[in-house]
C-alpha positions in Angstrom: 73.5 104.6 101.1 77.1 104.6 102.2 79.1 101.5 103.1 79.3 102.8 106.7 75.6 103.1 107.0 75.1 99.5 105.8 74.7 97.8 102.5 72.1 95.2 103.1 69.3 94.4 105.5 70.2 91.1 107.1 66.6 90.5 108.1 65.3 90.9 104.5 64.2 88.1 102.3 66.6 86.3 100.0 66.5 87.7 96.5 66.2 85.6 93.3 69.5 87.1 92.3 71.2 85.5 95.3 69.6 82.1 94.6 71.1 82.2 91.1 74.6 82.8 92.5 75.1 79.3 93.8 77.8 77.5 91.9 79.2 74.4 93.4 82.8 75.1 92.5 85.0 74.1 95.4 88.6 72.9 95.6 88.2 69.3 96.7 91.9 68.9 97.4 91.8 71.3 100.3 91.6 69.8 103.9 88.7 72.1 104.7 86.5 70.5 102.0 86.4 67.1 103.7 85.0 68.7 106.8 82.6 71.1 105.0 79.4 69.7 106.4 80.7 69.4 109.9 82.0 73.0 109.9 78.7 74.3 108.7 76.9 72.3 111.5 79.2 73.7 114.1 78.9 77.3 113.0 75.1 76.9 112.8 74.7 75.5 116.3 77.2 77.7 118.1 77.2 81.4 118.6 81.0 81.7 118.7 83.3 79.3 116.8 87.1 79.1 116.9 88.6 77.4 113.9 92.2 76.4 113.7 93.8 75.2 110.5 97.2 75.1 108.8 98.1 77.7 106.3 96.8 76.5 102.9 93.9 74.5 104.4 91.4 76.7 102.6 89.7 78.2 105.6 90.0 81.9 104.4 88.5 81.4 101.0 86.2 78.3 101.4 84.4 78.8 104.7 82.7 82.0 103.6 81.6 80.4 100.4 80.3 77.3 102.3 78.2 79.6 104.5 76.9 81.6 101.6 75.8 78.6 99.6 74.2 76.9 102.6 72.1 80.0 103.5 71.1 80.7 99.9 70.0 77.0 99.5 67.8 77.4 102.6 66.5 80.7 101.4 67.9 82.5 104.5 69.4 86.0 104.3 73.1 86.0 104.2 75.6 88.8 104.9 79.2 87.8 105.7 82.2 90.0 106.6 85.7 88.6 106.8 88.5 90.7 108.3 92.1 90.5 107.2 95.1 92.2 108.9 96.5 93.4 105.5 95.0 95.2 102.5 96.7 92.9 100.1 95.1 89.8 101.7 91.6 91.3 101.7 91.9 92.2 98.0 93.6 89.0 96.9 91.2 86.7 98.7 88.2 88.5 97.2 89.7 88.3 93.7 90.4 84.6 94.2 86.7 83.9 94.9 85.8 86.2 92.0 87.9 84.1 89.6 86.9 80.7 90.9 83.2 81.4 90.7 83.1 83.9 87.8 81.7 86.6 90.0 82.6 90.2 89.2 84.4 92.0 92.0 82.1 94.5 93.6 78.8 92.6 93.5 78.3 89.3 95.4 81.9 89.4 96.6 83.8 92.6 97.3 86.6 94.0 99.4 87.1 97.2 101.3 90.4 98.5 102.5 89.5 102.1 103.2 86.4 104.0 104.2 86.3 106.0 101.0 85.3 103.0 98.9 81.6 102.5 98.3 80.3 98.9 98.3 77.4 97.5 96.4 74.2 96.7 98.2 74.2 93.3 96.5 77.5 92.3 98.3 77.1 89.2 100.4 80.7 88.3 101.1 82.9 91.3 102.1 86.6 91.1 102.8 88.0 94.1 104.6 90.8 95.2 106.8 90.5 95.0 110.6 90.4 98.8 110.9 87.5 99.1 108.5 85.3 96.8 110.7 86.4 98.6 113.8 85.2 102.0 112.4 82.0 100.5 111.2 81.2 99.0 114.6 82.0 102.2 116.4 79.6 104.2 114.2 76.7 101.7 114.3 77.2 100.5 117.9 75.9 97.1 116.9 76.9 93.9 115.0 73.5 93.5 113.5 74.6 94.7 110.1 76.0 91.2 109.5 74.9 87.7 110.1 78.4 86.2 110.2 81.5 88.0 111.3 84.7 86.1 110.5 87.9 87.3 112.1 90.8 85.7 110.2 94.4 85.6 111.3 93.2 86.4 114.8 96.6 85.4 116.2 98.1 88.6 114.9 98.1 90.7 118.0 98.0 94.3 117.1 96.0 97.3 118.3 93.2 97.1 115.8 92.6 93.4 116.4 92.7 93.7 120.2 90.3 96.6 120.0 88.0 94.7 117.6 87.8 91.7 119.9 86.8 94.0 122.8 84.1 95.6 120.6 82.7 92.3 119.4 82.5 90.7 122.8 80.9 93.9 124.3 78.3 94.4 121.5 77.6 90.7 121.1 76.5 90.5 124.7 74.7 93.8 124.6 72.5 93.6 121.5 73.8 91.1 118.9 73.6 87.6 120.3 72.0 86.3 117.1 75.2 87.2 115.1 77.5 84.3 114.4 81.2 85.1 115.4 83.9 82.9 113.8 87.6 83.3 114.8 90.1 81.7 112.5 93.9 81.2 112.5 96.7 78.9 111.7 98.4 79.4 115.1 96.2 80.5 117.9 96.1 80.5 121.7 92.8 78.8 121.8 92.5 78.6 125.6 92.9 82.3 126.1 90.2 83.1 123.4 87.8 80.5 124.9 88.2 82.0 128.3 87.8 85.6 126.9 84.5 84.8 125.2 83.1 82.6 128.0 80.0 84.3 129.4 77.0 83.5 131.7 73.8 84.3 129.8 70.4 83.6 131.4 72.0 81.4 134.0 73.9 79.3 131.4 77.5 79.3 130.5 78.1 80.2 126.8 81.5 79.3 125.5 83.2 79.3 122.1 83.3 76.0 120.3 86.8 74.9 119.2 87.4 73.1 115.9 90.6 71.8 114.3 90.8 71.4 110.5 92.5 68.2 109.6 95.9 67.8 108.0 96.7 68.2 104.4 95.3 65.6 102.0 98.7 65.0 100.5 102.0 63.9 101.8 104.9 66.4 102.1 108.3 64.9 101.4 111.1 65.3 104.0 113.9 67.5 102.9 117.1 68.0 104.7 118.5 71.5 105.0 121.8 70.3 103.6 120.0 69.0 100.5 118.1 72.2 99.8 119.3 74.3 96.9 118.0 76.9 94.5 117.7 75.2 91.1 118.8 76.9 87.9 115.2 76.4 86.6 113.9 78.4 89.5 116.4 81.2 88.9 115.6 81.4 85.2 111.9 81.5 85.9 112.3 84.3 88.4 114.4 86.3 86.0 111.8 85.8 83.2 109.0 86.9 85.5 110.8 90.1 86.5 111.5 90.9 82.9 107.8 90.4 82.0 107.0 93.3 84.4 108.2 95.6 81.7 105.0 94.9 79.8 102.8 95.4 82.9 102.1 98.3 85.3 104.6 96.9 87.8 107.6 98.9 88.9 108.9 97.0 91.9 109.3 93.4 92.8 110.3 91.6 96.0 112.3 88.4 95.7 112.8 86.1 98.7 115.7 83.7 99.3 116.7 81.5 102.2 119.9 83.4 102.9 123.1 85.0 101.6 124.3 82.1 99.4 121.1 82.1 97.3 121.1 85.9 97.2 124.6 85.9 95.9 123.8 83.3 93.3 120.8 85.4 92.1 122.9 88.6 91.9 125.5 86.9 89.7 122.8 85.7 87.3 121.1 89.1 87.4 124.2 91.3 86.8 124.1 91.3 83.0 120.4 91.5 82.9 120.4 94.5 85.2 122.8 96.4 83.0 120.8 95.5 79.9 117.4 96.5 81.2 118.5 99.3 83.6 117.3 97.5 86.7 118.3 98.5 90.3 118.9 95.5 92.5 119.0 96.1 96.2 120.1 93.1 98.3 118.6 93.0 101.8 119.5 90.6 104.5 
């Protein structure tokens, strides 16, 4: 069976393999962890949930795991898809969960960034690009292949995301009202999305539930722009990292600085190294 035709039957019984996959390994320092139970309750009692949380709050990696563990504990079938606007994000988030829970990529958790990749039927958390889900929905004409659909970084307005929102709203109303829709972002125009998904069903107004993840669990020091500088330790570390690429299958590296002064400082440090190791340095500003 191909990944486009569907990997799992969301109405099927939970397997013993799934039950064995629960490992309570969560990062308790993330803001999302404090509100874990509340988030699960909100998602369970609402058809459409909009979650807003700062970058680094843990929403992209933790919330799919919370849902997975909750459903497996209750012996309910689970099948989650999480969209990302970029291929790198889909792959790296999948690999992060794989490492933290000791799951091999391609089984319980997997990623898909093109339609050529085959996915395992055991996959329960799938990270994919927005375009992959768009094509899947067009071909199946339903959302029923999944129990939870999570659209991450929904504030990034581009053609695939806008088209995906249209498809999801249309098909959710037509034949998929039992599917949970979760929209997540760090910066999001909540009022517009709430209005977009507000519908009258059986004489009742159905609207998206809004939820704000709390602030960070640690204080961030105030730093004046005039006091900011690039330390020699940071420069040395960056140079060592780039040199280490000679032993890996890495041929290019992007390095970000705040502006021209830091770029110039880096270039001075790199000059001798570039000659020695035959590097090409291309400053961009």
